[in-house]
DRENDO-1510 file (C-alpha; in Angstrom, 1 decimal, always signed):
<recs>
REC; n; res; u; v; w
REC; 1; MET; -29.5; +27.4; -3.5 .
REC; 2; LYS; -30.8; +25.2; -6.3 .
REC; 3; THR; -27.5; +23.3; -6.3 .
REC; 4; PHE; -27.6; +22.8; -2.6 .
REC; 5; LEU; -31.2; +21.6; -2.7 .
REC; 6; ARG; -30.4; +19.2; -5.6 .
REC; 7; ARG; -27.4; +17.8; -3.6 .
REC; 8; LEU; -29.5; +17.5; -0.5 .
REC; 9; LEU; -32.3; +15.6; -2.4 .
REC; 10; ALA; -29.7; +13.3; -4.0 .
REC; 11; ALA; -28.2; +12.6; -0.6 .
REC; 12; VAL; -31.7; +11.8; +0.9 .
REC; 13; LEU; -32.5; +9.6; -2.1 .
REC; 14; PHE; -29.2; +7.8; -1.8 .
REC; 15; VAL; -29.9; +7.0; +1.9 .
REC; 16; VAL; -33.4; +5.8; +1.2 .
REC; 17; VAL; -32.3; +3.5; -1.7 .
REC; 18; ALA; -29.4; +2.2; +0.5 .
REC; 19; MET; -31.7; +1.3; +3.3 .
REC; 20; ALA; -34.2; -0.3; +0.9 .
REC; 21; VAL; -31.4; -2.4; -0.6 .
REC; 22; GLY; -30.0; -3.2; +2.9 .
REC; 23; THR; -33.4; -4.4; +4.0 .
REC; 24; PHE; -34.6; -6.5; +1.1 .
REC; 25; ILE; -31.3; -8.1; +0.1 .
REC; 26; PRO; -30.5; -10.9; +2.7 .
REC; 27; ARG; -27.2; -11.4; +4.4 .
REC; 28; PRO; -26.1; -14.2; +4.0 .
REC; 29; LEU; -27.5; -14.4; +0.5 .
REC; 30; PHE; -28.5; -18.1; +0.8 .
REC; 31; ALA; -30.3; -19.5; +3.8 .
REC; 32; PRO; -28.2; -21.8; +6.0 .
REC; 33; ILE; -29.5; -25.3; +6.7 .
REC; 34; ARG; -31.1; -25.4; +10.1 .
REC; 35; ALA; -32.0; -28.6; +11.9 .
REC; 36; ALA; -35.5; -29.1; +13.1 .
REC; 37; GLU; -34.9; -29.7; +16.8 .
REC; 38; PRO; -37.8; -28.0; +18.7 .
REC; 39; ALA; -36.8; -29.6; +22.0 .
REC; 40; ALA; -33.3; -28.1; +21.9 .
REC; 41; GLN; -34.4; -24.6; +20.9 .
REC; 42; ARG; -33.7; -21.6; +23.0 .
REC; 43; ARG; -35.8; -18.4; +22.8 .
REC; 44; ILE; -34.2; -15.0; +22.6 .
REC; 45; LEU; -35.9; -11.6; +22.3 .
REC; 46; VAL; -35.1; -8.7; +20.0 .
REC; 47; LEU; -36.2; -5.5; +21.8 .
REC; 48; SER; -36.6; -2.3; +19.8 .
REC; 49; ASN; -37.3; +1.3; +20.3 .
REC; 50; PRO; -37.4; +4.0; +17.6 .
REC; 51; ILE; -33.6; +4.2; +17.3 .
REC; 52; HIS; -32.0; +1.2; +19.1 .
REC; 53; THR; -32.1; -2.6; +19.4 .
REC; 54; ASP; -31.2; -4.8; +22.3 .
REC; 55; ILE; -30.9; -8.6; +22.6 .
REC; 56; ALA; -32.5; -10.3; +25.6 .
REC; 57; ILE; -31.0; -13.7; +26.6 .
REC; 58; PRO; -33.0; -16.0; +28.9 .
REC; 59; LEU; -31.4; -16.4; +32.3 .
REC; 60; ALA; -31.1; -20.1; +33.2 .
REC; 61; GLU; -28.4; -22.1; +35.0 .
REC; 62; ASP; -26.2; -22.2; +31.9 .
REC; 63; THR; -26.5; -18.6; +31.0 .
REC; 64; ARG; -26.1; -17.4; +34.5 .
REC; 65; ALA; -22.8; -19.3; +34.6 .
REC; 66; ALA; -21.7; -18.0; +31.2 .
REC; 67; PHE; -22.3; -14.4; +32.2 .
REC; 68; ALA; -21.1; -14.8; +35.8 .
REC; 69; PHE; -18.4; -12.3; +35.0 .
REC; 70; LEU; -21.1; -9.6; +34.8 .
REC; 71; GLY; -22.2; -10.6; +38.3 .
REC; 72; ARG; -18.8; -9.7; +39.6 .
REC; 73; SER; -19.3; -6.2; +38.1 .
REC; 74; GLY; -22.7; -5.5; +39.8 .
REC; 75; ILE; -25.2; -7.1; +37.3 .
REC; 76; PRO; -27.6; -9.3; +39.4 .
REC; 77; VAL; -27.5; -12.3; +36.9 .
REC; 78; ALA; -27.8; -14.7; +39.8 .
REC; 79; ASP; -31.0; -13.1; +41.2 .
REC; 80; PRO; -33.9; -15.6; +40.8 .
REC; 81; ARG; -36.2; -12.7; +40.0 .
REC; 82; ALA; -34.1; -11.8; +36.9 .
REC; 83; GLU; -35.5; -13.7; +33.9 .
REC; 84; TRP; -33.7; -12.0; +31.1 .
REC; 85; LEU; -30.3; -10.5; +30.5 .
REC; 86; VAL; -30.6; -7.5; +28.2 .
REC; 87; LEU; -27.6; -6.4; +26.2 .
REC; 88; GLY; -26.9; -3.7; +23.7 .
REC; 89; TRP; -23.9; -2.1; +22.0 .
REC; 90; GLY; -23.6; +1.6; +21.1 .
REC; 91; GLY; -21.7; +4.8; +20.9 .
REC; 92; ARG; -20.2; +5.9; +24.2 .
REC; 93; ALA; -21.2; +9.6; +24.2 .
REC; 94; PHE; -24.8; +9.2; +23.0 .
REC; 95; TYR; -25.4; +6.0; +25.1 .
REC; 96; LEU; -24.1; +7.4; +28.4 .
REC; 97; GLU; -25.5; +10.9; +28.1 .
REC; 98; THR; -28.9; +10.3; +26.7 .
REC; 99; PRO; -31.0; +8.1; +29.0 .
REC; 100; THR; -34.1; +9.8; +27.8 .
REC; 101; TRP; -35.0; +12.1; +24.8 .
REC; 102; ALA; -35.2; +15.0; +27.3 .
REC; 103; ASP; -31.4; +14.5; +27.9 .
REC; 104; LEU; -30.5; +15.0; +24.2 .
REC; 105; LYS; -27.5; +17.2; +23.7 .
REC; 106; PRO; -25.7; +18.4; +20.5 .
REC; 107; LEU; -22.2; +16.9; +21.3 .
REC; 108; PRO; -23.3; +13.3; +21.7 .
REC; 109; VAL; -25.4; +13.6; +18.5 .
REC; 110; LEU; -22.4; +14.9; +16.7 .
REC; 111; ARG; -20.2; +12.1; +18.0 .
REC; 112; ALA; -22.9; +9.6; +16.9 .
REC; 113; LEU; -22.9; +11.0; +13.4 .
REC; 114; THR; -19.1; +11.0; +13.1 .
REC; 115; ILE; -17.2; +8.4; +15.1 .
REC; 116; ASP; -17.1; +7.4; +18.7 .
REC; 117; SER; -15.7; +4.7; +20.9 .
REC; 118; SER; -18.3; +2.0; +22.0 .
REC; 119; VAL; -19.8; +0.6; +25.1 .
REC; 120; MET; -22.0; -2.3; +26.1 .
REC; 121; HIS; -25.1; -1.6; +28.1 .
REC; 122; VAL; -26.3; -4.5; +30.3 .
REC; 123; ASP; -29.4; -4.8; +32.3 .
REC; 124; VAL; -31.7; -7.5; +33.7 .
REC; 125; ALA; -35.5; -7.8; +33.4 .
REC; 126; GLY; -38.2; -9.9; +34.9 .
REC; 127; GLY; -41.0; -11.1; +32.7 .
REC; 128; ILE; -41.2; -9.5; +29.2 .
REC; 129; ASP; -44.5; -9.5; +27.3 .
REC; 130; GLU; -43.6; -11.3; +24.0 .
REC; 131; SER; -46.7; -10.0; +22.3 .
REC; 132; HIS; -45.6; -6.4; +22.7 .
REC; 133; PRO; -45.0; -4.8; +19.2 .
REC; 134; ALA; -41.5; -3.8; +20.3 .
REC; 135; VAL; -40.6; -7.4; +21.1 .
REC; 136; MET; -39.6; -10.0; +18.6 .
REC; 137; PRO; -39.2; -13.6; +19.8 .
REC; 138; LEU; -36.7; -15.8; +17.9 .
REC; 139; ASP; -36.0; -19.5; +18.5 .
REC; 140; LEU; -32.5; -20.7; +18.1 .
REC; 141; GLU; -31.0; -24.2; +17.9 .
REC; 142; ALA; -28.6; -25.1; +20.7 .
REC; 143; ALA; -25.5; -24.5; +18.6 .
REC; 144; GLU; -26.9; -21.2; +17.3 .
REC; 145; PHE; -27.6; -20.0; +20.8 .
REC; 146; GLN; -24.0; -20.8; +21.9 .
REC; 147; ARG; -22.6; -18.9; +18.9 .
REC; 148; LEU; -24.8; -15.9; +19.9 .
REC; 149; LEU; -23.4; -16.0; +23.4 .
REC; 150; ALA; -19.9; -16.2; +22.1 .
REC; 151; PHE; -20.4; -13.2; +19.9 .
REC; 152; ILE; -21.8; -11.1; +22.7 .
REC; 153; GLN; -19.0; -12.1; +25.1 .
REC; 154; THR; -16.3; -11.1; +22.7 .
REC; 155; SER; -17.9; -7.7; +22.3 .
REC; 156; PHE; -16.7; -6.7; +25.8 .
REC; 157; THR; -13.2; -5.2; +26.2 .
REC; 158; ARG; -11.3; -7.1; +28.8 .
REC; 159; GLN; -8.4; -6.0; +31.1 .
REC; 160; ALA; -6.5; -8.7; +32.8 .
REC; 161; GLY; -9.2; -11.2; +31.9 .
REC; 162; GLU; -12.1; -9.1; +33.4 .
REC; 163; VAL; -14.6; -6.8; +31.7 .
REC; 164; ALA; -14.0; -3.1; +32.2 .
REC; 165; VAL; -16.9; -1.2; +33.9 .
REC; 166; VAL; -17.4; +2.4; +32.9 .
REC; 167; PRO; -17.3; +4.1; +36.4 .
REC; 168; GLU; -20.5; +5.7; +37.7 .
REC; 169; ALA; -22.4; +5.1; +34.5 .
REC; 170; GLY; -25.9; +3.6; +34.4 .
REC; 171; TYR; -29.6; +4.4; +34.1 .
REC; 172; GLY; -30.7; +2.6; +37.3 .
REC; 173; ASP; -29.8; +0.4; +40.1 .
REC; 174; ASN; -29.2; -2.9; +38.2 .
REC; 175; ASP; -27.7; -1.8; +34.9 .
REC; 176; ARG; -24.1; -1.0; +34.0 .
REC; 177; PHE; -22.0; +0.2; +31.1 .
REC; 178; PHE; -18.9; -1.6; +30.0 .
REC; 179; GLU; -16.1; -0.8; +27.6 .
REC; 180; ALA; -16.6; -2.5; +24.3 .
REC; 181; ASN; -14.7; -3.5; +21.2 .
REC; 182; GLY; -15.2; -1.5; +17.9 .
REC; 183; TYR; -16.0; +2.0; +16.9 .
REC; 184; PHE; -19.5; +3.5; +16.5 .
REC; 185; ASN; -20.9; +5.7; +13.8 .
REC; 186; ALA; -24.2; +6.3; +12.0 .
REC; 187; VAL; -23.3; +3.7; +9.3 .
REC; 188; VAL; -22.0; +1.0; +11.7 .
REC; 189; GLY; -24.2; +1.5; +14.8 .
REC; 190; CYS; -26.1; -0.3; +17.5 .
REC; 191; ASN; -28.5; -1.9; +15.1 .
REC; 192; THR; -25.8; -3.2; +12.8 .
REC; 193; TRP; -24.2; -4.8; +15.9 .
REC; 194; ALA; -27.4; -6.6; +16.8 .
REC; 195; ALA; -27.7; -7.7; +13.2 .
REC; 196; ALA; -24.2; -9.1; +13.2 .
REC; 197; ALA; -24.8; -10.9; +16.5 .
REC; 198; LEU; -27.9; -12.6; +15.0 .
REC; 199; ARG; -26.0; -13.5; +11.9 .
REC; 200; ALA; -23.3; -15.0; +14.0 .
REC; 201; ALA; -25.9; -17.3; +15.5 .
REC; 202; GLY; -27.0; -18.4; +12.0 .
REC; 203; LEU; -30.0; -16.1; +11.3 .
REC; 204; ARG; -30.4; -14.0; +8.2 .
REC; 205; THR; -30.7; -10.2; +8.3 .
REC; 206; GLY; -30.7; -7.5; +5.7 .
REC; 207; LEU; -27.5; -6.6; +4.0 .
REC; 208; TRP; -27.4; -3.3; +6.0 .
REC; 209; ASN; -29.7; -2.5; +8.9 .
REC; 210; PRO; -29.0; +0.9; +10.4 .
REC; 211; LEU; -32.5; +1.2; +12.0 .
REC; 212; PRO; -34.5; -1.1; +14.3 .
REC; 213; GLN; -37.4; -1.0; +11.8 .
REC; 214; THR; -35.3; -2.3; +8.9 .
REC; 215; LEU; -33.7; -5.0; +11.1 .
REC; 216; THR; -37.0; -6.4; +12.4 .
REC; 217; LEU; -38.5; -6.3; +8.9 .
REC; 218; SER; -35.5; -8.2; +7.4 .
REC; 219; LEU; -35.7; -10.8; +10.3 .
REC; 220; LYS; -39.4; -11.4; +9.5 .
REC; 221; LEU; -38.7; -11.7; +5.8 .
REC; 222; PHE; -35.7; -14.1; +5.9 .
REC; 223; ASN; -36.2; -16.3; +8.9 .
</recs>
Protein backbone atom coordinates (compact mmCIF):
# COMPACT_ATOMS: atom_id res chain seq x y z
CA MET A 1 0.00 0.00 0.00
CA LYS A 2 2.84 2.40 0.85
CA THR A 3 4.46 1.69 -2.51
CA PHE A 4 1.20 2.37 -4.31
CA LEU A 5 0.68 5.64 -2.45
CA ARG A 6 4.24 6.76 -3.21
CA ARG A 7 3.76 6.02 -6.89
CA LEU A 8 0.40 7.78 -6.93
CA LEU A 9 1.90 10.83 -5.23
CA ALA A 10 4.81 10.82 -7.69
CA ALA A 11 2.38 10.64 -10.62
CA VAL A 12 0.29 13.53 -9.27
CA LEU A 13 3.44 15.59 -8.64
CA PHE A 14 4.67 14.87 -12.16
CA VAL A 15 1.39 16.08 -13.69
CA VAL A 16 1.38 19.24 -11.56
CA VAL A 17 4.99 20.06 -12.51
CA ALA A 18 4.30 19.31 -16.18
CA MET A 19 1.29 21.63 -16.24
CA ALA A 20 3.26 24.36 -14.47
CA VAL A 21 6.11 24.06 -16.96
CA GLY A 22 3.62 23.91 -19.82
CA THR A 23 1.96 27.10 -18.62
CA PHE A 24 4.94 29.28 -17.76
CA ILE A 25 7.29 28.36 -20.61
CA PRO A 26 6.04 30.07 -23.79
CA ARG A 27 5.63 28.44 -27.17
CA PRO A 28 7.20 29.73 -29.36
CA LEU A 29 9.99 30.69 -26.99
CA PHE A 30 10.57 34.10 -28.57
CA ALA A 31 7.78 36.52 -29.37
CA PRO A 32 7.09 37.03 -33.09
CA ILE A 33 7.16 40.56 -34.46
CA ARG A 34 3.62 41.85 -34.83
CA ALA A 35 2.81 44.96 -36.84
CA ALA A 36 0.74 47.65 -35.13
CA GLU A 37 -2.22 47.95 -37.50
CA PRO A 38 -5.28 48.55 -35.30
CA ALA A 39 -7.51 49.35 -38.27
CA ALA A 40 -6.82 45.95 -39.82
CA GLN A 41 -7.30 43.92 -36.66
CA ARG A 42 -10.02 41.30 -36.27
CA ARG A 43 -11.35 40.26 -32.90
CA ILE A 44 -11.83 36.62 -31.99
CA LEU A 45 -13.03 35.11 -28.72
CA VAL A 46 -11.66 32.22 -26.69
CA LEU A 47 -14.60 30.64 -24.84
CA SER A 48 -13.87 28.41 -21.85
CA ASN A 49 -15.72 26.10 -19.53
CA PRO A 50 -14.12 23.98 -16.77
CA ILE A 51 -12.72 21.39 -19.21
CA HIS A 52 -13.06 22.69 -22.77
CA THR A 53 -12.09 25.64 -25.00
CA ASP A 54 -13.86 26.90 -28.13
CA ILE A 55 -12.79 29.60 -30.58
CA ALA A 56 -15.41 32.07 -31.80
CA ILE A 57 -14.90 33.71 -35.21
CA PRO A 58 -16.82 36.89 -36.11
CA LEU A 59 -19.33 36.36 -38.90
CA ALA A 60 -18.91 39.01 -41.59
CA GLU A 61 -19.08 38.90 -45.38
CA ASP A 62 -15.64 37.34 -45.75
CA THR A 63 -15.99 34.73 -43.01
CA ARG A 64 -19.49 33.75 -44.12
CA ALA A 65 -17.97 33.08 -47.55
CA ALA A 66 -14.95 31.24 -46.11
CA PHE A 67 -17.21 28.91 -44.11
CA ALA A 68 -20.00 28.61 -46.66
CA PHE A 69 -19.21 24.88 -46.81
CA LEU A 70 -20.68 24.63 -43.30
CA GLY A 71 -23.88 26.25 -44.51
CA ARG A 72 -24.33 23.40 -46.95
CA SER A 73 -24.25 21.05 -43.97
CA GLY A 74 -26.90 22.83 -41.91
CA ILE A 75 -24.94 25.49 -39.99
CA PRO A 76 -26.76 28.84 -40.52
CA VAL A 77 -23.64 30.89 -41.26
CA ALA A 78 -25.61 33.16 -43.61
CA ASP A 79 -28.28 34.00 -41.04
CA PRO A 80 -27.93 37.73 -40.25
CA ARG A 81 -28.82 37.01 -36.61
CA ALA A 82 -25.68 34.88 -36.29
CA GLU A 83 -22.79 37.07 -35.15
CA TRP A 84 -20.24 34.42 -34.19
CA LEU A 85 -19.18 31.05 -35.53
CA VAL A 86 -18.14 28.88 -32.57
CA LEU A 87 -15.78 25.98 -33.24
CA GLY A 88 -14.13 23.34 -31.10
CA TRP A 89 -12.26 20.07 -31.58
CA GLY A 90 -12.51 17.08 -29.28
CA GLY A 91 -12.76 13.35 -28.69
CA ARG A 92 -15.61 11.70 -30.53
CA ALA A 93 -17.12 9.58 -27.72
CA PHE A 94 -16.95 12.17 -24.94
CA TYR A 95 -17.98 15.09 -27.18
CA LEU A 96 -21.00 13.37 -28.73
CA GLU A 97 -22.26 11.56 -25.65
CA THR A 98 -21.77 14.20 -22.95
CA PRO A 99 -23.80 17.33 -23.76
CA THR A 100 -24.13 18.00 -20.01
CA TRP A 101 -22.46 16.65 -16.85
CA ALA A 102 -25.64 14.71 -16.12
CA ASP A 103 -24.92 12.65 -19.26
CA LEU A 104 -21.46 11.57 -18.09
CA LYS A 105 -20.80 7.86 -18.70
CA PRO A 106 -17.79 5.63 -17.95
CA LEU A 107 -16.99 4.54 -21.54
CA PRO A 108 -16.61 8.04 -23.04
CA VAL A 109 -14.41 9.00 -20.08
CA LEU A 110 -12.27 5.91 -20.67
CA ARG A 111 -11.94 6.74 -24.37
CA ALA A 112 -10.95 10.32 -23.49
CA LEU A 113 -8.26 9.07 -21.10
CA THR A 114 -6.83 6.62 -23.66
CA ILE A 115 -7.25 7.42 -27.36
CA ASP A 116 -10.22 8.30 -29.52
CA SER A 117 -10.98 9.61 -32.98
CA SER A 118 -11.84 13.29 -33.17
CA VAL A 119 -14.71 15.50 -34.27
CA MET A 120 -15.28 19.20 -34.80
CA HIS A 121 -18.27 20.81 -33.10
CA VAL A 122 -19.68 23.88 -34.84
CA ASP A 123 -22.39 26.25 -33.63
CA VAL A 124 -23.44 29.85 -34.16
CA ALA A 125 -24.17 32.53 -31.58
CA GLY A 126 -25.68 35.97 -31.45
CA GLY A 127 -24.11 38.60 -29.24
CA ILE A 128 -21.53 37.34 -26.74
CA ASP A 129 -20.72 39.32 -23.61
CA GLU A 130 -16.98 39.95 -23.91
CA SER A 131 -16.76 40.96 -20.25
CA HIS A 132 -17.85 37.51 -19.07
CA PRO A 133 -15.06 35.72 -17.14
CA ALA A 134 -15.29 32.72 -19.48
CA VAL A 135 -14.68 34.90 -22.54
CA MET A 136 -11.25 36.14 -23.63
CA PRO A 137 -11.19 38.63 -26.53
CA LEU A 138 -8.06 38.60 -28.71
CA ASP A 139 -7.23 40.98 -31.55
CA LEU A 140 -5.43 39.54 -34.58
CA GLU A 141 -3.79 41.26 -37.51
CA ALA A 142 -5.35 40.53 -40.90
CA ALA A 143 -2.68 37.97 -41.86
CA GLU A 144 -2.90 36.29 -38.45
CA PHE A 145 -6.67 36.06 -38.77
CA GLN A 146 -6.35 34.36 -42.16
CA ARG A 147 -3.85 31.85 -40.79
CA LEU A 148 -6.28 31.00 -38.00
CA LEU A 149 -9.09 30.42 -40.50
CA ALA A 150 -6.82 28.17 -42.57
CA PHE A 151 -5.86 26.09 -39.53
CA ILE A 152 -9.50 25.62 -38.55
CA GLN A 153 -10.55 24.70 -42.09
CA THR A 154 -7.84 22.04 -42.36
CA SER A 155 -9.04 20.46 -39.10
CA PHE A 156 -12.11 19.11 -40.91
CA THR A 157 -11.97 15.74 -42.65
CA ARG A 158 -13.16 16.06 -46.24
CA GLN A 159 -14.71 13.48 -48.51
CA ALA A 160 -14.89 14.34 -52.21
CA GLY A 161 -14.12 17.95 -51.27
CA GLU A 162 -16.92 18.26 -48.72
CA VAL A 163 -16.81 18.08 -44.93
CA ALA A 164 -18.27 14.93 -43.39
CA VAL A 165 -21.22 15.49 -41.05
CA VAL A 166 -21.65 13.04 -38.18
CA PRO A 167 -25.24 11.81 -38.75
CA GLU A 168 -27.86 12.80 -36.18
CA ALA A 169 -25.32 14.33 -33.82
CA GLY A 170 -25.76 17.73 -32.19
CA TYR A 171 -26.86 19.46 -29.02
CA GLY A 172 -29.50 21.75 -30.55
CA ASP A 173 -31.13 22.95 -33.75
CA ASN A 174 -28.21 24.94 -35.17
CA ASP A 175 -25.11 22.97 -34.25
CA ARG A 176 -23.50 19.99 -35.94
CA PHE A 177 -20.61 17.59 -35.43
CA PHE A 178 -18.15 16.89 -38.23
CA GLU A 179 -15.46 14.30 -38.72
CA ALA A 180 -12.06 15.79 -37.91
CA ASN A 181 -8.38 15.11 -38.48
CA GLY A 182 -6.19 13.79 -35.70
CA TYR A 183 -6.64 11.63 -32.63
CA PHE A 184 -7.71 12.73 -29.16
CA ASN A 185 -6.35 11.76 -25.77
CA ALA A 186 -5.90 13.38 -22.38
CA VAL A 187 -2.42 14.66 -23.32
CA VAL A 188 -3.31 16.01 -26.75
CA GLY A 189 -6.88 17.17 -26.30
CA CYS A 190 -9.35 19.90 -27.10
CA ASN A 191 -7.41 22.64 -25.34
CA THR A 192 -4.14 21.75 -27.03
CA TRP A 193 -5.98 21.99 -30.37
CA ALA A 194 -7.18 25.50 -29.47
CA ALA A 195 -3.63 26.41 -28.42
CA ALA A 196 -2.23 25.09 -31.70
CA ALA A 197 -4.82 27.10 -33.66
CA LEU A 198 -3.86 30.29 -31.85
CA ARG A 199 -0.14 29.61 -32.37
CA ALA A 200 -0.81 29.08 -36.08
CA ALA A 201 -2.26 32.59 -36.11
CA GLY A 202 0.91 33.99 -34.51
CA LEU A 203 0.01 34.15 -30.82
CA ARG A 204 2.04 32.59 -28.02
CA THR A 205 0.64 29.99 -25.67
CA GLY A 206 2.21 27.82 -23.01
CA LEU A 207 4.40 24.91 -24.02
CA TRP A 208 1.60 22.46 -23.10
CA ASN A 209 -1.93 23.54 -22.19
CA PRO A 210 -4.19 20.56 -21.44
CA LEU A 211 -6.70 22.65 -19.46
CA PRO A 212 -8.63 25.83 -20.31
CA GLN A 213 -7.27 27.52 -17.19
CA THR A 214 -3.64 26.98 -18.21
CA LEU A 215 -4.33 28.08 -21.79
CA THR A 216 -6.03 31.34 -20.83
CA LEU A 217 -3.34 32.11 -18.24
CA SER A 218 -0.57 31.58 -20.78
CA LEU A 219 -2.38 33.79 -23.31
CA LYS A 220 -2.54 36.57 -20.72
CA LEU A 221 1.13 36.14 -19.86
CA PHE A 222 2.62 36.04 -23.32
CA ASN A 223 0.42 38.22 -25.57
